[in-house]
N, CA, C and O atoms as CSV, one atom per row, in Angstrom:
chain,resi,resn,atom,element,x,y,z
A,1,MET,N,N,99.038,98.472,112.715
A,1,MET,CA,C,100.319,99.069,111.544
A,1,MET,C,C,100.190,100.665,111.807
A,1,MET,O,O,99.155,101.304,112.000
A,2,PHE,N,N,101.461,101.108,111.762
A,2,PHE,CA,C,100.689,103.027,111.257
A,2,PHE,C,C,100.084,103.002,109.787
A,2,PHE,O,O,100.044,102.381,108.725
A,3,LYS,N,N,99.612,104.192,110.528
A,3,LYS,CA,C,99.190,104.827,109.216
A,3,LYS,C,C,99.274,105.946,108.851
A,3,LYS,O,O,98.879,106.897,109.525
A,4,PHE,N,N,99.867,106.051,107.579
A,4,PHE,CA,C,100.967,107.810,106.799
A,4,PHE,C,C,99.821,108.030,106.165
A,4,PHE,O,O,99.177,107.084,105.711
A,5,ARG,N,N,99.353,109.484,106.032
A,5,ARG,CA,C,98.771,109.576,104.968
A,5,ARG,C,C,99.515,111.086,104.437
A,5,ARG,O,O,100.244,111.774,105.151
A,6,GLY,N,N,99.133,111.396,103.021
A,6,GLY,CA,C,99.946,112.206,102.559
A,6,GLY,C,C,101.288,112.658,102.447
A,6,GLY,O,O,101.921,112.434,101.416
A,7,ARG,N,N,101.929,113.449,103.682
A,7,ARG,CA,C,103.271,114.159,103.554
A,7,ARG,C,C,103.865,113.240,104.326
A,7,ARG,O,O,105.096,113.266,104.293
A,8,GLU,N,N,103.267,112.286,105.139
A,8,GLU,CA,C,103.874,111.633,106.098
A,8,GLU,C,C,104.409,110.452,105.750
A,8,GLU,O,O,105.428,109.897,106.159
A,9,GLN,N,N,103.076,109.910,104.415
A,9,GLN,CA,C,103.949,108.912,104.009
A,9,GLN,C,C,104.776,108.780,102.859
A,9,GLN,O,O,105.227,107.731,102.398
A,10,LYS,N,N,105.002,110.447,102.255
A,10,LYS,CA,C,105.758,110.685,101.691
A,10,LYS,C,C,107.304,110.640,102.120
A,10,LYS,O,O,108.248,110.116,101.528
A,11,ILE,N,N,107.267,111.574,103.712
A,11,ILE,CA,C,109.044,111.474,103.954
A,11,ILE,C,C,109.055,109.879,104.483
A,11,ILE,O,O,110.225,109.530,104.639
A,12,VAL,N,N,108.276,108.998,104.747
A,12,VAL,CA,C,108.931,107.758,104.806
A,12,VAL,C,C,108.946,106.804,104.008
A,12,VAL,O,O,109.071,105.612,104.290
A,13,THR,N,N,108.801,107.353,102.827
A,13,THR,CA,C,108.867,106.361,101.654
A,13,THR,C,C,110.468,107.021,101.475
A,13,THR,O,O,111.387,106.202,101.492
A,14,TRP,N,N,110.693,107.993,101.363
A,14,TRP,CA,C,112.156,108.969,101.138
A,14,TRP,C,C,113.015,108.302,102.016
A,14,TRP,O,O,114.091,107.874,101.596
A,15,VAL,N,N,112.647,108.144,103.292
A,15,VAL,CA,C,113.655,107.630,104.759
A,15,VAL,C,C,113.633,105.833,103.718
A,15,VAL,O,O,114.578,105.499,103.003
A,16,LEU,N,N,112.941,105.363,103.824
A,16,LEU,CA,C,113.508,103.901,103.605
A,16,LEU,C,C,114.064,103.801,101.879
A,16,LEU,O,O,114.366,102.692,101.440
A,17,VAL,N,N,114.148,104.836,101.128
A,17,VAL,CA,C,114.285,104.676,99.918
A,17,VAL,C,C,115.922,105.186,100.083
A,17,VAL,O,O,116.703,104.740,99.243
A,18,CYS,N,N,116.509,106.186,101.232
A,18,CYS,CA,C,117.889,106.706,101.473
A,18,CYS,C,C,118.224,105.504,102.601
A,18,CYS,O,O,119.442,105.337,102.539
A,19,CYS,N,N,117.605,104.526,103.685
A,19,CYS,CA,C,118.099,103.732,103.739
A,19,CYS,C,C,119.003,102.415,103.252
A,19,CYS,O,O,120.033,101.818,103.565
A,20,LEU,N,N,117.854,102.365,102.214
A,20,LEU,CA,C,117.912,101.197,101.330
A,20,LEU,C,C,119.284,101.803,100.091
A,20,LEU,O,O,119.914,100.816,99.711
A,21,PHE,N,N,119.642,102.684,99.660
A,21,PHE,CA,C,120.669,103.286,99.425
A,21,PHE,C,C,121.598,103.457,99.658
A,21,PHE,O,O,122.387,103.350,98.719
A,22,LEU,N,N,122.119,103.800,100.892
A,22,LEU,CA,C,122.880,103.741,102.114
A,22,LEU,C,C,123.214,102.499,102.132
A,22,LEU,O,O,124.433,102.327,102.104
A,23,THR,N,N,122.438,101.360,102.176
A,23,THR,CA,C,122.711,100.224,102.540
A,23,THR,C,C,123.855,99.271,101.284
A,23,THR,O,O,124.755,98.432,101.265
A,24,VAL,N,N,123.105,100.044,100.469
A,24,VAL,CA,C,124.140,99.424,98.891
A,24,VAL,C,C,125.128,99.954,98.668
A,24,VAL,O,O,125.843,99.433,97.813
A,25,CYS,N,N,125.669,101.413,99.443
A,25,CYS,CA,C,126.421,101.843,99.029
A,25,CYS,C,C,127.808,101.166,100.304
A,25,CYS,O,O,129.010,101.012,100.089
A,26,LEU,N,N,127.262,100.980,101.176
A,26,LEU,CA,C,128.156,100.594,102.267
A,26,LEU,C,C,128.567,99.159,101.835
A,26,LEU,O,O,129.675,99.099,101.303
A,27,SER,N,N,128.019,98.223,101.938
A,27,SER,CA,C,127.777,97.140,100.946
A,27,SER,C,C,129.523,96.970,100.325
A,27,SER,O,O,130.603,96.600,100.786
A,28,ILE,N,N,128.922,97.555,98.858
A,28,ILE,CA,C,129.614,98.159,97.896
A,28,ILE,C,C,131.321,98.536,98.535
A,28,ILE,O,O,132.232,97.709,98.497
A,29,ALA,N,N,131.464,99.941,99.095
A,29,ALA,CA,C,132.349,100.477,100.153
A,29,ALA,C,C,133.363,99.373,100.427
A,29,ALA,O,O,134.573,99.353,100.200
A,30,PHE,N,N,132.439,98.320,101.057
A,30,PHE,CA,C,133.029,97.263,102.144
A,30,PHE,C,C,133.642,96.172,101.281
A,30,PHE,O,O,134.749,95.636,101.335
A,31,ILE,N,N,132.721,96.018,100.561
A,31,ILE,CA,C,133.740,94.991,99.805
A,31,ILE,C,C,134.936,95.474,98.984
A,31,ILE,O,O,136.032,95.040,99.339
A,32,ALA,N,N,134.889,96.364,97.867
A,32,ALA,CA,C,135.697,97.443,97.134
A,32,ALA,C,C,136.622,97.302,98.608
A,32,ALA,O,O,137.576,97.152,97.845
A,33,GLY,N,N,137.061,97.235,99.598
A,33,GLY,CA,C,137.896,97.862,100.316
A,33,GLY,C,C,138.681,96.705,101.139
A,33,GLY,O,O,139.728,96.768,101.783
A,34,HIS,N,N,137.861,95.706,100.906
A,34,HIS,CA,C,138.641,94.315,101.719
A,34,HIS,C,C,138.805,93.366,101.353
A,34,HIS,O,O,138.842,92.388,102.098
A,35,THR,N,N,139.064,93.259,99.296
A,35,THR,CA,C,138.688,92.062,98.540
A,35,THR,C,C,140.238,91.700,98.523
A,35,THR,O,O,140.528,90.781,97.758
A,36,GLN,N,N,141.329,92.301,99.278
A,36,GLN,CA,C,142.961,92.181,99.313
A,36,GLN,C,C,143.144,92.005,100.574
A,36,GLN,O,O,144.152,92.566,101.002
A,37,HIS,N,N,142.164,91.078,101.781
A,37,HIS,CA,C,142.353,91.113,102.877
A,37,HIS,C,C,143.352,89.733,103.112
A,37,HIS,O,O,143.345,88.819,102.287
A,38,GLU,N,N,144.330,89.694,104.515
A,38,GLU,CA,C,144.512,88.573,105.032
A,38,GLU,C,C,144.132,88.092,105.608
A,38,GLU,O,O,144.102,88.447,106.787
A,39,HIS,N,N,143.545,86.885,105.164
A,39,HIS,CA,C,142.569,85.765,105.879
A,39,HIS,C,C,143.600,85.062,107.319
A,39,HIS,O,O,144.801,84.790,107.331
A,40,THR,N,N,142.595,84.935,108.387
A,40,THR,CA,C,143.073,84.793,109.667
A,40,THR,C,C,143.265,82.877,109.822
A,40,THR,O,O,144.077,82.280,110.529
A,41,GLY,N,N,142.191,82.277,108.878
A,41,GLY,CA,C,142.370,80.890,109.040
A,41,GLY,C,C,140.468,81.005,108.556
A,41,GLY,O,O,139.846,81.947,108.066
A,42,ALA,N,N,139.918,79.335,109.041
A,42,ALA,CA,C,139.074,78.938,108.579
A,42,ALA,C,C,137.966,79.774,108.600
A,42,ALA,O,O,137.244,79.798,107.603
A,43,ASP,N,N,137.599,80.751,109.970
A,43,ASP,CA,C,136.500,81.225,110.480
A,43,ASP,C,C,136.996,82.648,110.917
A,43,ASP,O,O,137.050,83.146,112.041
A,44,CYS,N,N,137.440,83.295,109.338
A,44,CYS,CA,C,137.940,84.412,108.762
A,44,CYS,C,C,136.094,85.325,109.055
A,44,CYS,O,O,135.061,85.102,108.424
A,45,PRO,N,N,136.359,86.546,110.481
A,45,PRO,CA,C,135.581,87.295,110.046
A,45,PRO,C,C,135.226,88.138,109.444
A,45,PRO,O,O,134.029,88.426,109.469
A,46,VAL,N,N,136.203,88.914,108.611
A,46,VAL,CA,C,136.146,89.681,107.155
A,46,VAL,C,C,135.572,89.069,106.075
A,46,VAL,O,O,134.894,89.764,105.319
A,47,CYS,N,N,135.778,87.353,105.753
A,47,CYS,CA,C,135.312,86.622,104.776
A,47,CYS,C,C,134.004,86.382,105.333
A,47,CYS,O,O,133.285,85.920,104.448
A,48,ALA,N,N,133.416,86.498,106.390
A,48,ALA,CA,C,131.637,86.503,106.482
A,48,ALA,C,C,131.178,88.012,106.493
A,48,ALA,O,O,129.952,88.119,106.514
A,49,GLU,N,N,131.712,88.929,106.486
A,49,GLU,CA,C,131.243,90.030,105.953
A,49,GLU,C,C,131.008,90.549,104.464
A,49,GLU,O,O,130.152,91.202,103.868
A,50,LEU,N,N,132.515,89.759,104.102
A,50,LEU,CA,C,132.321,89.847,102.675
A,50,LEU,C,C,130.978,89.181,102.080
A,50,LEU,O,O,130.285,89.587,101.147
A,51,GLN,N,N,130.810,88.019,102.908
A,51,GLN,CA,C,129.688,87.121,102.343
A,51,GLN,C,C,128.450,87.949,102.466
A,51,GLN,O,O,127.746,88.312,101.524
A,52,VAL,N,N,128.239,88.240,103.894
A,52,VAL,CA,C,127.129,89.168,104.020
A,52,VAL,C,C,126.755,90.079,103.568
A,52,VAL,O,O,125.544,90.293,103.628
A,53,ALA,N,N,127.624,91.016,102.916
A,53,ALA,CA,C,127.782,92.498,101.961
A,53,ALA,C,C,127.634,92.065,100.598
A,53,ALA,O,O,127.484,92.969,99.776
A,54,ALA,N,N,127.643,90.978,100.211
A,54,ALA,CA,C,127.094,90.361,98.796
A,54,ALA,C,C,126.075,89.852,98.846
A,54,ALA,O,O,125.314,90.080,97.906
A,55,GLN,N,N,125.541,88.818,100.106
A,55,GLN,CA,C,124.265,88.390,100.024
A,55,GLN,C,C,123.275,90.305,100.857
A,55,GLN,O,O,122.046,90.251,100.915
A,56,ASN,N,N,123.547,90.836,101.052
A,56,ASN,CA,C,122.942,92.132,101.072
A,56,ASN,C,C,122.600,92.802,99.142
A,56,ASN,O,O,121.475,92.967,98.672
A,57,LEU,N,N,123.548,92.984,98.613
A,57,LEU,CA,C,123.600,93.123,97.442
A,57,LEU,C,C,122.664,92.408,96.421
A,57,LEU,O,O,121.820,92.861,95.648
A,58,THR,N,N,123.084,91.171,96.667
A,58,THR,CA,C,121.639,89.885,96.343
A,58,THR,C,C,120.199,90.080,95.931
A,58,THR,O,O,119.467,90.182,94.947
A,59,THR,N,N,120.223,90.070,97.747
A,59,THR,CA,C,119.199,90.557,97.951
A,59,THR,C,C,118.182,91.870,97.462
A,59,THR,O,O,117.086,91.748,96.916
A,60,VAL,N,N,119.023,93.428,97.898
A,60,VAL,CA,C,118.664,94.491,97.420
A,60,VAL,C,C,118.162,93.900,95.625
A,60,VAL,O,O,116.989,93.697,95.313
A,61,GLY,N,N,119.323,93.724,94.689
A,61,GLY,CA,C,119.087,93.564,93.381
A,61,GLY,C,C,117.480,92.693,92.995
A,61,GLY,O,O,116.690,93.126,92.155
A,62,THR,N,N,117.270,91.516,93.747
A,62,THR,CA,C,116.442,90.820,93.507
A,62,THR,C,C,115.132,91.613,93.749
A,62,THR,O,O,114.338,91.791,92.825
A,63,ALA,N,N,114.936,92.034,94.857
A,63,ALA,CA,C,113.998,93.059,95.436
A,63,ALA,C,C,113.176,93.970,94.090
A,63,ALA,O,O,112.139,93.955,93.427
A,64,VAL,N,N,114.557,94.787,94.266
A,64,VAL,CA,C,114.462,95.887,92.988
A,64,VAL,C,C,114.139,95.339,91.660
A,64,VAL,O,O,113.406,95.953,90.885
A,65,PHE,N,N,114.676,94.175,91.372
A,65,PHE,CA,C,113.671,94.096,89.505
A,65,PHE,C,C,112.468,93.648,89.813
A,65,PHE,O,O,111.522,93.936,89.080
A,66,ALA,N,N,112.263,92.749,91.121
A,66,ALA,CA,C,110.545,92.324,91.445
A,66,ALA,C,C,109.454,93.153,91.418
A,66,ALA,O,O,108.354,93.005,90.887
A,67,ALA,N,N,110.176,94.545,92.429
A,67,ALA,CA,C,109.509,95.963,92.649
A,67,ALA,C,C,109.000,96.194,90.765
A,67,ALA,O,O,107.884,96.033,90.269
A,68,ALA,N,N,109.781,96.443,90.361
A,68,ALA,CA,C,109.998,97.151,88.763
A,68,ALA,C,C,109.082,96.254,87.921
A,68,ALA,O,O,108.356,96.746,87.057
A,69,VAL,N,N,109.123,94.692,88.222
A,69,VAL,CA,C,108.345,94.022,86.939
A,69,VAL,C,C,107.139,94.041,87.730
A,69,VAL,O,O,106.223,93.647,87.009
A,70,VAL,N,N,106.662,94.364,89.070
A,70,VAL,CA,C,105.137,94.513,89.519
A,70,VAL,C,C,104.668,96.057,89.059
A,70,VAL,O,O,103.495,96.382,88.872
A,71,ALA,N,N,105.509,96.695,88.956
A,71,ALA,CA,C,105.328,97.969,88.828
A,71,ALA,C,C,104.712,98.286,87.373
A,71,ALA,O,O,103.585,98.758,87.227
A,72,VAL,N,N,105.606,97.965,86.292
A,72,VAL,CA,C,105.590,97.535,85.305
A,72,VAL,C,C,104.429,97.054,84.853
A,72,VAL,O,O,103.866,97.739,83.999
A,73,LEU,N,N,103.897,96.019,85.210
A,73,LEU,CA,C,102.777,95.167,85.148
A,73,LEU,C,C,101.314,95.532,86.030
A,73,LEU,O,O,100.195,95.222,85.622
A,74,THR,N,N,101.548,96.143,87.118
A,74,THR,CA,C,100.115,97.335,87.548
A,74,THR,C,C,100.074,98.589,86.540
A,74,THR,O,O,99.014,99.048,86.114
A,75,TRP,N,N,101.303,99.077,86.217
A,75,TRP,CA,C,101.251,100.244,85.040
A,75,TRP,C,C,100.657,99.902,83.734
A,75,TRP,O,O,100.026,100.806,83.188
A,76,ASN,N,N,100.748,98.673,83.085
A,76,ASN,CA,C,100.225,98.365,82.052
A,76,ASN,C,C,98.722,97.843,82.400
A,76,ASN,O,O,97.905,97.975,81.488
A,77,LEU,N,N,98.286,97.287,83.571
A,77,LEU,CA,C,96.481,96.820,83.655
A,77,LEU,C,C,95.797,98.280,83.745
A,77,LEU,O,O,94.763,98.652,83.190
A,78,VAL,N,N,96.740,99.077,84.680
A,78,VAL,CA,C,95.987,100.389,85.012
A,78,VAL,C,C,95.351,101.182,83.642
A,78,VAL,O,O,94.200,101.603,83.525
A,79,THR,N,N,96.607,101.267,82.503
A,79,THR,CA,C,96.472,102.354,81.449
A,79,THR,C,C,95.070,101.548,80.659
A,79,THR,O,O,93.996,101.996,80.257
A,80,GLY,N,N,95.603,100.304,80.664
A,80,GLY,CA,C,94.892,99.454,79.707
A,80,GLY,C,C,93.559,99.449,80.044
A,80,GLY,O,O,92.690,99.285,79.188
A,81,LEU,N,N,93.228,99.672,81.612
A,81,LEU,CA,C,91.803,99.647,81.940
A,81,LEU,C,C,91.598,100.693,81.788
A,81,LEU,O,O,90.571,100.831,82.452
A,82,GLN,N,N,91.862,101.806,81.297
A,82,GLN,CA,C,91.598,103.272,81.423
A,82,GLN,C,C,91.321,103.672,80.295
A,82,GLN,O,O,90.791,104.754,80.045
A,83,LYS,N,N,91.753,102.591,79.271
A,83,LYS,CA,C,91.588,102.941,78.121
A,83,LYS,C,C,90.150,102.283,77.426
A,83,LYS,O,O,89.293,102.825,76.728
A,84,GLN,N,N,90.250,101.159,77.829
A,84,GLN,CA,C,88.677,100.687,77.949
A,84,GLN,C,C,87.478,101.228,78.652
A,84,GLN,O,O,86.456,101.347,77.975
A,85,GLN,N,N,87.456,101.476,79.550
A,85,GLN,CA,C,86.618,102.523,80.112
A,85,GLN,C,C,86.290,104.017,79.483
A,85,GLN,O,O,85.285,104.702,79.672
A,86,TYR,N,N,87.142,104.231,78.890
A,86,TYR,CA,C,86.370,106.279,78.266
A,86,TYR,C,C,86.576,105.635,76.904
A,86,TYR,O,O,86.856,106.559,76.141
A,87,GLN,N,N,86.567,104.313,76.141
A,87,GLN,CA,C,86.270,104.397,74.433
A,87,GLN,C,C,84.623,104.630,74.219
A,87,GLN,O,O,83.637,104.002,74.605
A,88,LEU,N,N,84.725,105.300,73.773
A,88,LEU,CA,C,83.457,106.123,72.851
A,88,LEU,C,C,82.969,105.602,71.810
A,88,LEU,O,O,83.689,105.768,70.825
A,89,PRO,N,N,81.717,104.844,71.564
A,89,PRO,CA,C,81.565,104.809,70.429
A,89,PRO,C,C,81.724,105.372,69.076
A,89,PRO,O,O,81.378,106.553,69.067
A,90,VAL,N,N,82.064,105.009,68.110
A,90,VAL,CA,C,81.903,105.782,66.767
A,90,VAL,C,C,80.378,106.085,66.187
A,90,VAL,O,O,79.702,105.139,65.783
A,91,LEU,N,N,79.942,107.232,66.166
A,91,LEU,CA,C,78.741,107.405,65.662
A,91,LEU,C,C,78.861,108.478,64.593
A,91,LEU,O,O,79.257,109.635,64.742
A,92,THR,N,N,78.465,107.905,63.544
A,92,THR,CA,C,78.825,108.190,61.796
A,92,THR,C,C,77.564,108.319,61.472
A,92,THR,O,O,76.945,107.386,61.984
A,93,LEU,N,N,76.904,108.982,60.903
A,93,LEU,CA,C,75.794,109.552,60.615
A,93,LEU,C,C,75.020,108.277,59.502
A,93,LEU,O,O,73.828,108.324,59.197
A,94,VAL,N,N,75.987,107.187,59.016
A,94,VAL,CA,C,74.660,105.994,58.790
A,94,VAL,C,C,74.590,105.445,60.203
A,94,VAL,O,O,73.555,104.783,60.127
A,95,LEU,N,N,75.144,105.262,61.753
A,95,LEU,CA,C,74.824,104.743,61.826
A,95,LEU,C,C,73.643,105.041,63.327
A,95,LEU,O,O,73.023,104.385,64.164
A,96,LEU,N,N,73.918,106.661,62.878
A,96,LEU,CA,C,72.577,107.411,63.565
A,96,LEU,C,C,71.426,107.055,63.003
A,96,LEU,O,O,70.572,106.469,63.670
A,97,LYS,N,N,71.160,107.495,61.119
A,97,LYS,CA,C,70.193,107.111,61.122
A,97,LYS,C,C,69.257,105.394,61.205
A,97,LYS,O,O,68.036,105.340,61.353
A,98,ILE,N,N,70.040,104.304,61.090
A,98,ILE,CA,C,69.631,103.094,61.698
A,98,ILE,C,C,69.307,103.379,62.539
A,98,ILE,O,O,68.089,103.475,62.387
A,99,GLN,N,N,69.688,103.779,64.044
A,99,GLN,CA,C,69.093,103.745,65.273
A,99,GLN,C,C,67.830,104.706,65.026
A,99,GLN,O,O,66.747,104.201,65.321
A,100,LEU,N,N,67.813,105.928,64.561
A,100,LEU,CA,C,66.778,106.455,63.978
A,100,LEU,C,C,65.474,105.665,63.674
A,100,LEU,O,O,64.351,105.723,64.177
A,101,ASN,N,N,66.074,104.810,62.552
A,101,ASN,CA,C,64.757,103.871,61.607
A,101,ASN,C,C,64.987,102.750,62.792
A,101,ASN,O,O,65.124,101.739,62.104
A,102,ASN,N,N,65.098,102.371,64.007
A,102,ASN,CA,C,64.509,101.028,64.110
A,102,ASN,C,C,64.032,101.880,65.166
A,102,ASN,O,O,63.235,101.445,65.998
């Protein structure tokens, strides 16, 4: 696999996001433009492409939803661990006196 670091990783990420966005926009445009086409028979190529475009939108929507759920769960896990890691004990005068007596 390729290993990208720093700026290269950001560029690759933006290229992938742009490709995803372009796929969604072109699928929507194709569906909107060909909803009222004339069927040529049982093996209509336009209908087949409409099904592919609709499947693209369904797949992308599912993937985006799954990625959002994973991101939220990861964020909650990381912030929860950070809160537990940096929790300082409460030191009152009474607790300090007890520690000195022990």
